[in-house]
The first five atom37 places (N, CA, C, CB, O) and aatype in JSON, in Angstrom:
{
  "aatype": [20, 20, 20, 20, 20, 20, 20, 20, 20, 20, 20, 20, 20, 20, 20, 20, 20, 20, 20, 20, 20, 20, 20, 20, 20, 20, 20, 20, 20, 20, 20, 20, 20, 20, 20, 20, 20, 20, 20, 20, 20, 20, 20, 20, 20, 20, 20, 20, 20, 20, 20, 20, 20, 20, 20, 20, 20, 20, 20, 20, 20, 20, 20, 20, 20, 20, 20, 20, 20, 20, 20, 20, 20, 20, 20, 20, 20, 20, 20, 20, 20, 20, 20, 20, 20, 20, 20, 20, 20, 20, 20, 20, 20, 20, 20, 20],
  "atom_mask": [
    [1, 1, 1, 1, 1],
    [1, 1, 1, 1, 1],
    [1, 1, 1, 1, 1],
    [1, 1, 1, 1, 1],
    [1, 1, 1, 1, 1],
    [1, 1, 1, 1, 1],
    [1, 1, 1, 1, 1],
    [1, 1, 1, 1, 1],
    [1, 1, 1, 1, 1],
    [1, 1, 1, 1, 1],
    [1, 1, 1, 1, 1],
    [1, 1, 1, 1, 1],
    [1, 1, 1, 1, 1],
    [1, 1, 1, 1, 1],
    [1, 1, 1, 1, 1],
    [1, 1, 1, 1, 1],
    [1, 1, 1, 1, 1],
    [1, 1, 1, 1, 1],
    [1, 1, 1, 1, 1],
    [1, 1, 1, 1, 1],
    [1, 1, 1, 1, 1],
    [1, 1, 1, 1, 1],
    [1, 1, 1, 1, 1],
    [1, 1, 1, 1, 1],
    [1, 1, 1, 1, 1],
    [1, 1, 1, 1, 1],
    [1, 1, 1, 1, 1],
    [1, 1, 1, 1, 1],
    [1, 1, 1, 1, 1],
    [1, 1, 1, 1, 1],
    [1, 1, 1, 1, 1],
    [1, 1, 1, 1, 1],
    [1, 1, 1, 1, 1],
    [1, 1, 1, 1, 1],
    [1, 1, 1, 1, 1],
    [1, 1, 1, 1, 1],
    [1, 1, 1, 1, 1],
    [1, 1, 1, 1, 1],
    [1, 1, 1, 1, 1],
    [1, 1, 1, 1, 1],
    [1, 1, 1, 1, 1],
    [1, 1, 1, 1, 1],
    [1, 1, 1, 1, 1],
    [1, 1, 1, 1, 1],
    [1, 1, 1, 1, 1],
    [1, 1, 1, 1, 1],
    [1, 1, 1, 1, 1],
    [1, 1, 1, 1, 1],
    [1, 1, 1, 1, 1],
    [1, 1, 1, 1, 1],
    [1, 1, 1, 1, 1],
    [1, 1, 1, 1, 1],
    [1, 1, 1, 1, 1],
    [1, 1, 1, 1, 1],
    [1, 1, 1, 1, 1],
    [1, 1, 1, 1, 1],
    [1, 1, 1, 1, 1],
    [1, 1, 1, 1, 1],
    [1, 1, 1, 1, 1],
    [1, 1, 1, 1, 1],
    [1, 1, 1, 1, 1],
    [1, 1, 1, 1, 1],
    [1, 1, 1, 1, 1],
    [1, 1, 1, 1, 1],
    [1, 1, 1, 1, 1],
    [1, 1, 1, 1, 1],
    [1, 1, 1, 1, 1],
    [1, 1, 1, 1, 1],
    [1, 1, 1, 1, 1],
    [1, 1, 1, 1, 1],
    [1, 1, 1, 1, 1],
    [1, 1, 1, 1, 1],
    [1, 1, 1, 1, 1],
    [1, 1, 1, 1, 1],
    [1, 1, 1, 1, 1],
    [1, 1, 1, 1, 1],
    [1, 1, 1, 1, 1],
    [1, 1, 1, 1, 1],
    [1, 1, 1, 1, 1],
    [1, 1, 1, 1, 1],
    [1, 1, 1, 1, 1],
    [1, 1, 1, 1, 1],
    [1, 1, 1, 1, 1],
    [1, 1, 1, 1, 1],
    [1, 1, 1, 1, 1],
    [1, 1, 1, 1, 1],
    [1, 1, 1, 1, 1],
    [1, 1, 1, 1, 1],
    [1, 1, 1, 1, 1],
    [1, 1, 1, 1, 1],
    [1, 1, 1, 1, 1],
    [1, 1, 1, 1, 1],
    [1, 1, 1, 1, 1],
    [1, 1, 1, 1, 1],
    [1, 1, 1, 1, 1],
    [1, 1, 1, 1, 1]
  ],
  "atom_positions": [
    [[17.79, 11.62, -42.73], [17.97, 12.74, -44.05], [18.09, 14.3, -43.26], [16.28, 12.72, -45.31], [17.09, 14.79, -42.74]],
    [[19.11, 14.83, -43.23], [19.11, 16.03, -42.84], [20.15, 16.81, -44.3], [19.75, 16.05, -41.11], [19.83, 16.83, -45.49]],
    [[20.97, 17.18, -43.88], [21.96, 17.42, -44.85], [23.01, 17.1, -45.96], [22.3, 17.69, -44.48], [23.98, 16.35, -45.85]],
    [[22.57, 17.93, -47.26], [23.27, 17.22, -48.53], [24.97, 17.85, -48.53], [22.28, 17.73, -50.23], [24.77, 18.8, -49.29]],
    [[26.15, 17.93, -48.25], [26.63, 18.95, -48.05], [27.22, 19.54, -49.73], [27.66, 18.68, -46.83], [27.81, 20.6, -49.94]],
    [[26.8, 18.38, -50.85], [27.04, 18.36, -51.6], [26.24, 18.88, -53.02], [27.36, 17.52, -51.31], [26.34, 18.96, -54.24]],
    [[25.09, 19.29, -51.44], [23.82, 20.01, -53.07], [23.84, 21.59, -52.24], [21.23, 18.97, -53.26], [23.37, 22.57, -52.82]],
    [[24.32, 21.67, -51.11], [23.87, 22.68, -49.93], [22.52, 22.91, -49.86], [24.46, 24.02, -50.02], [21.89, 23.93, -50.16]],
    [[22.18, 21.95, -49.47], [20.3, 22.4, -48.84], [20.0, 21.89, -47.17], [18.76, 21.19, -50.03], [20.98, 21.55, -46.51]],
    [[19.22, 21.87, -46.81], [18.39, 21.39, -45.64], [16.99, 21.11, -45.49], [18.52, 22.15, -44.82], [16.03, 21.31, -46.23]],
    [[17.08, 20.67, -44.52], [15.17, 19.75, -44.98], [14.48, 20.85, -43.88], [14.75, 17.22, -44.24], [13.59, 20.26, -43.28]],
    [[14.57, 21.93, -43.52], [14.43, 23.42, -42.62], [14.14, 24.22, -43.71], [15.85, 24.07, -41.71], [12.95, 24.47, -43.88]],
    [[15.35, 24.91, -44.87], [15.15, 25.18, -45.64], [14.09, 25.22, -47.03], [15.81, 24.99, -45.48], [14.1, 26.02, -47.96]],
    [[13.17, 24.06, -46.79], [12.47, 23.35, -47.69], [12.98, 23.75, -49.31], [10.91, 23.67, -47.37], [12.26, 23.99, -50.28]],
    [[13.98, 23.74, -49.25], [15.13, 23.52, -50.49], [16.03, 22.74, -50.75], [15.83, 24.29, -50.65], [16.51, 22.12, -49.79]],
    [[16.58, 22.49, -52.12], [16.86, 21.75, -52.81], [15.66, 20.4, -52.7], [18.27, 21.6, -52.53], [14.47, 20.72, -52.81]],
    [[16.14, 18.36, -52.4], [14.83, 17.8, -52.56], [13.39, 18.15, -51.77], [15.09, 16.56, -52.35], [12.24, 17.75, -51.91]],
    [[13.96, 18.98, -50.98], [12.83, 19.67, -50.16], [11.78, 21.07, -50.67], [13.62, 20.15, -48.92], [11.0, 21.68, -49.95]],
    [[12.03, 21.29, -52.01], [11.61, 22.25, -52.84], [10.26, 21.58, -53.01], [12.52, 22.55, -54.15], [9.94, 20.52, -52.48]],
    [[9.14, 22.69, -54.21], [8.2, 22.26, -54.56], [8.11, 22.59, -55.52], [7.41, 22.33, -54.03], [8.94, 23.43, -55.86]],
    [[7.42, 22.3, -56.18], [6.66, 22.98, -57.67], [8.2, 23.05, -58.45], [5.64, 25.02, -57.46], [9.11, 22.25, -58.22]],
    [[8.28, 24.14, -59.37], [9.15, 24.5, -60.48], [10.5, 23.9, -59.22], [9.04, 26.55, -61.2], [10.87, 22.74, -59.04]],
    [[10.9, 24.98, -58.64], [11.79, 24.87, -58.06], [11.93, 23.46, -57.8], [11.75, 25.66, -57.15], [12.65, 23.1, -58.73]],
    [[11.76, 22.76, -57.31], [12.39, 21.08, -57.11], [12.85, 20.57, -58.53], [11.04, 19.84, -56.49], [13.99, 20.18, -58.77]],
    [[11.56, 20.61, -59.68], [12.0, 19.94, -60.57], [13.7, 19.93, -61.31], [11.05, 20.26, -61.33], [14.43, 18.99, -61.61]],
    [[13.96, 22.0, -61.47], [15.28, 22.12, -61.29], [16.29, 21.8, -60.7], [15.4, 22.7, -61.19], [17.37, 21.48, -61.19]],
    [[15.94, 21.89, -59.39], [17.02, 20.84, -58.51], [17.14, 19.96, -58.93], [16.87, 20.4, -57.3], [18.31, 19.8, -59.29]],
    [[16.28, 18.84, -59.21], [16.56, 17.48, -59.74], [17.36, 17.24, -60.87], [15.47, 16.91, -60.02], [18.31, 16.46, -60.91]],
    [[16.89, 17.97, -61.83], [17.23, 18.42, -63.03], [18.73, 18.63, -63.0], [16.44, 19.62, -63.37], [19.3, 18.15, -63.98]],
    [[19.63, 19.31, -61.98], [20.78, 20.09, -61.53], [21.52, 19.22, -61.11], [20.6, 21.1, -60.58], [22.66, 18.86, -61.41]],
    [[21.07, 19.01, -60.66], [21.57, 17.79, -58.8], [22.36, 17.02, -59.44], [20.14, 16.47, -57.73], [22.06, 16.24, -60.34]],
    [[24.04, 17.37, -58.69], [25.23, 16.27, -59.07], [25.11, 16.0, -61.09], [24.73, 14.37, -57.93], [24.93, 14.99, -61.77]],
    [[25.38, 17.79, -61.52], [26.25, 17.79, -62.48], [24.64, 16.86, -63.77], [28.13, 16.74, -61.85], [24.78, 16.77, -64.99]],
    [[23.79, 16.54, -63.27], [22.53, 16.07, -64.31], [22.61, 14.76, -64.25], [22.58, 16.51, -65.9], [22.03, 14.2, -65.18]],
    [[23.39, 13.74, -63.1], [23.42, 12.66, -62.9], [22.47, 11.64, -62.69], [23.98, 12.71, -62.29], [22.4, 10.42, -62.87]],
    [[21.28, 13.13, -61.96], [19.95, 12.08, -60.82], [18.74, 12.24, -61.79], [19.37, 12.95, -58.79], [17.75, 11.52, -61.88]],
    [[19.0, 13.18, -62.39], [17.82, 14.04, -63.85], [17.19, 12.45, -64.15], [18.99, 15.06, -65.93], [16.03, 12.15, -63.9]],
    [[18.57, 11.16, -64.96], [18.03, 10.36, -65.79], [18.45, 8.97, -64.77], [18.63, 10.54, -67.43], [18.49, 7.87, -65.33]],
    [[18.7, 9.05, -63.51], [18.47, 7.92, -63.3], [17.22, 7.18, -62.82], [19.24, 7.75, -62.73], [16.42, 7.89, -62.22]],
    [[16.82, 5.6, -63.0], [15.95, 4.84, -62.89], [15.19, 5.1, -61.55], [16.47, 3.63, -63.08], [15.88, 5.08, -60.53]],
    [[13.64, 5.39, -61.4], [13.54, 5.22, -60.35], [13.38, 3.44, -60.09], [12.52, 6.16, -59.97], [13.42, 2.59, -60.98]],
    [[13.22, 3.24, -58.87], [13.63, 2.23, -58.28], [11.83, 1.14, -58.39], [14.41, 2.84, -56.57], [10.82, 1.86, -58.39]],
    [[11.63, -0.09, -58.45], [11.11, -0.47, -59.2], [9.72, -0.7, -59.91], [11.51, -0.96, -59.0], [8.63, -1.16, -59.58]],
    [[10.58, 0.12, -61.65], [10.17, 0.1, -62.92], [8.82, 1.91, -62.41], [9.33, -2.0, -63.47], [7.62, 2.08, -62.61]],
    [[9.72, 2.64, -61.88], [8.91, 3.93, -61.85], [7.33, 4.02, -61.37], [8.94, 4.41, -63.24], [6.32, 3.31, -61.36]],
    [[7.65, 5.03, -61.07], [6.15, 5.69, -60.51], [5.01, 6.28, -61.63], [6.54, 7.1, -59.5], [5.19, 7.04, -62.58]],
    [[3.52, 5.5, -61.04], [2.52, 5.73, -62.58], [1.46, 7.14, -61.99], [1.18, 3.8, -63.1], [0.63, 6.92, -61.1]],
    [[1.57, 8.11, -62.4], [1.44, 8.8, -61.93], [0.21, 9.75, -63.53], [2.92, 9.13, -61.21], [0.07, 9.29, -64.67]],
    [[-0.43, 11.08, -62.96], [-0.74, 11.88, -63.71], [-0.43, 12.49, -64.01], [-1.21, 12.19, -63.72], [0.14, 13.03, -63.07]],
    [[-0.19, 13.47, -65.48], [0.27, 14.71, -65.33], [-0.68, 15.53, -64.47], [0.5, 15.28, -66.62], [-1.81, 15.45, -63.98]],
    [[0.52, 16.49, -64.53], [-0.67, 17.23, -63.81], [-0.63, 19.64, -64.08], [-0.25, 16.51, -61.58], [-0.73, 20.71, -63.49]],
    [[-0.38, 18.81, -65.74], [-0.91, 20.15, -66.67], [-1.57, 19.95, -67.52], [-0.08, 20.94, -67.31], [-2.23, 20.83, -68.08]],
    [[-1.55, 18.56, -67.9], [-2.52, 18.2, -69.38], [-3.81, 16.54, -68.15], [-0.68, 17.09, -71.56], [-4.92, 16.05, -68.37]],
    [[-3.1, 16.4, -67.37], [-4.14, 14.91, -66.84], [-4.06, 13.98, -68.01], [-6.07, 15.25, -66.54], [-5.1, 13.57, -68.51]],
    [[-2.87, 13.62, -68.49], [-2.48, 12.29, -69.07], [-2.0, 11.14, -68.59], [-1.76, 12.42, -69.77], [-0.79, 11.19, -68.83]],
    [[-2.27, 10.02, -67.98], [-1.69, 9.15, -67.53], [0.1, 9.39, -68.07], [-2.54, 7.87, -67.96], [0.57, 10.1, -68.96]],
    [[0.66, 8.6, -67.25], [2.41, 8.18, -67.87], [2.77, 7.59, -66.65], [3.72, 9.64, -68.37], [2.08, 7.78, -65.65]],
    [[3.72, 6.94, -66.62], [4.87, 6.0, -65.63], [6.07, 7.4, -65.79], [5.6, 3.91, -66.59], [6.4, 8.03, -66.79]],
    [[6.47, 7.53, -64.44], [8.09, 8.26, -64.53], [8.98, 7.35, -64.24], [8.44, 9.49, -63.5], [9.11, 6.91, -63.1]],
    [[9.66, 7.0, -65.2], [11.01, 5.69, -65.37], [12.3, 6.09, -64.21], [11.93, 5.78, -67.4], [13.03, 5.48, -63.43]],
    [[11.97, 8.1, -64.83], [13.81, 8.44, -64.03], [13.05, 9.94, -63.12], [15.78, 9.17, -65.83], [11.85, 10.2, -63.2]],
    [[13.74, 10.52, -62.55], [14.16, 11.16, -61.55], [13.32, 12.28, -62.21], [15.75, 11.26, -61.22], [12.34, 12.72, -61.62]],
    [[13.66, 12.69, -63.31], [12.91, 13.83, -64.13], [12.07, 13.36, -65.48], [14.07, 14.93, -64.64], [12.51, 12.29, -65.91]],
    [[11.29, 13.73, -66.02], [10.41, 12.94, -66.71], [9.34, 14.03, -67.06], [9.89, 11.64, -65.85], [8.75, 14.84, -66.33]],
    [[9.25, 13.71, -68.89], [7.97, 14.66, -69.39], [6.96, 13.88, -69.86], [8.28, 15.68, -70.57], [6.95, 12.75, -70.35]],
    [[5.95, 14.82, -69.58], [4.88, 13.83, -70.17], [5.1, 13.69, -71.66], [3.33, 14.34, -69.92], [5.82, 14.42, -72.34]],
    [[4.11, 12.27, -72.23], [4.24, 12.02, -73.48], [3.4, 12.82, -74.4], [4.04, 10.76, -73.64], [3.67, 13.06, -75.57]],
    [[2.27, 13.25, -73.71], [1.04, 14.23, -74.18], [1.47, 15.16, -74.19], [-0.16, 14.41, -73.54], [1.78, 15.26, -75.38]],
    [[2.07, 16.88, -73.29], [2.02, 17.49, -73.33], [3.37, 18.43, -73.57], [1.32, 17.37, -72.73], [3.51, 19.57, -74.02]],
    [[4.44, 17.31, -72.99], [5.69, 17.43, -72.54], [6.29, 18.67, -71.81], [6.34, 17.2, -73.54], [7.24, 19.42, -72.05]],
    [[5.32, 18.57, -70.78], [5.22, 19.21, -69.19], [6.43, 18.44, -68.42], [3.51, 18.82, -68.3], [6.6, 17.22, -68.52]],
    [[7.04, 19.06, -67.86], [8.45, 18.33, -66.37], [7.77, 17.98, -65.82], [9.54, 19.14, -65.24], [6.69, 18.49, -66.1]],
    [[7.71, 17.14, -64.9], [7.47, 16.39, -63.42], [9.38, 15.87, -62.77], [6.13, 14.49, -63.85], [10.41, 15.45, -63.28]],
    [[8.92, 16.2, -61.52], [10.72, 15.83, -60.73], [9.74, 15.17, -59.79], [12.15, 17.41, -59.88], [8.52, 15.31, -59.71]],
    [[10.8, 14.24, -58.95], [10.82, 13.67, -57.82], [12.46, 12.95, -57.29], [9.64, 12.65, -58.01], [13.09, 11.9, -57.46]],
    [[12.6, 14.01, -56.71], [13.38, 13.53, -55.61], [14.15, 12.08, -55.22], [12.58, 13.73, -54.73], [13.39, 11.21, -54.78]],
    [[15.07, 11.85, -55.29], [15.71, 10.17, -54.63], [15.02, 10.31, -53.37], [17.73, 9.88, -54.32], [13.9, 9.8, -53.39]],
    [[15.41, 10.96, -52.05], [15.15, 11.13, -51.17], [13.79, 10.53, -50.81], [15.39, 12.18, -51.1], [13.69, 9.63, -49.97]],
    [[12.34, 11.25, -51.72], [11.84, 10.83, -51.27], [11.01, 10.74, -52.62], [11.64, 11.26, -50.11], [10.56, 11.64, -53.32]],
    [[10.96, 9.17, -52.79], [10.53, 9.04, -54.59], [9.28, 8.36, -54.53], [11.68, 7.99, -55.72], [9.1, 7.31, -55.14]],
    [[8.49, 8.84, -53.9], [6.74, 8.26, -54.04], [5.9, 9.42, -55.37], [5.65, 8.61, -51.93], [6.54, 10.37, -55.83]],
    [[4.12, 9.06, -55.93], [3.79, 9.81, -56.4], [3.38, 10.97, -55.49], [3.11, 9.33, -57.12], [3.44, 12.05, -56.08]],
    [[3.07, 11.03, -54.46], [3.02, 12.26, -53.68], [3.5, 13.41, -54.04], [3.53, 12.13, -52.67], [3.03, 14.43, -54.54]],
    [[4.91, 12.93, -53.56], [6.3, 14.21, -53.86], [6.26, 13.92, -55.81], [8.62, 13.49, -52.78], [7.22, 14.42, -56.4]],
    [[5.63, 13.47, -56.36], [5.89, 14.16, -57.32], [5.81, 15.67, -58.1], [5.54, 13.58, -57.71], [4.67, 16.12, -58.17]],
    [[6.81, 16.46, -58.66], [5.96, 18.35, -58.44], [5.94, 18.59, -59.98], [7.23, 20.06, -57.4], [5.99, 17.5, -60.57]],
    [[5.89, 19.42, -60.64], [5.43, 19.61, -62.08], [5.67, 21.38, -62.12], [3.55, 18.97, -62.38], [4.98, 22.37, -61.87]],
    [[7.06, 21.11, -62.58], [7.14, 22.83, -63.41], [6.4, 23.01, -63.95], [8.04, 23.33, -64.34], [6.6, 21.99, -64.6]],
    [[5.38, 23.49, -64.48], [4.36, 23.88, -64.95], [4.68, 24.2, -66.77], [3.94, 25.1, -63.98], [5.85, 24.14, -67.15]],
    [[3.75, 24.48, -67.63], [3.88, 24.49, -68.99], [5.0, 24.95, -69.62], [2.98, 25.08, -69.45], [5.4, 24.2, -70.5]],
    [[5.98, 26.5, -69.34], [6.73, 27.02, -69.94], [8.09, 26.65, -69.14], [6.3, 28.34, -70.13], [8.88, 27.57, -68.93]],
    [[8.26, 25.91, -68.9], [9.03, 25.26, -68.06], [10.19, 25.36, -68.98], [8.55, 23.86, -67.57], [9.66, 25.41, -70.09]],
    [[11.52, 25.41, -69.14], [12.92, 24.96, -70.07], [14.09, 24.85, -69.26], [13.35, 26.04, -71.24], [14.8, 25.77, -68.88]],
    [[14.24, 23.43, -69.01], [15.8, 23.09, -68.31], [17.07, 23.94, -68.96], [16.21, 21.32, -68.58], [17.98, 24.35, -68.24]],
    [[17.05, 24.16, -70.26], [18.27, 24.73, -70.68], [17.99, 25.84, -70.64], [18.83, 24.41, -71.8], [17.62, 26.11, -71.79]],
    [[17.95, 26.49, -70.19], [17.25, 27.98, -69.78], [16.86, 28.97, -68.92], [16.53, 28.02, -69.95], [16.29, 29.97, -69.34]]
  ]
}
């Protein structure tokens, strides 16, 4: 895991898939012209709990909305595991 010339990030910078919070959600949502956001997570997804409202759900794709509150969560493909899921906050609108 070093650098991705297509995404213009590096591990050391804490950007791209190494970002946190809303910045990571925005990155995954937009990465590779949106191709990553709907890509299925290997193994059938990640069972998690919404970081906004606490509802349990399964993230089946790399960007997913909580079925209860609609809050956006994302996980980068380079480390798709529950502990790396990030939350964009209740007011996140990916189209703006």
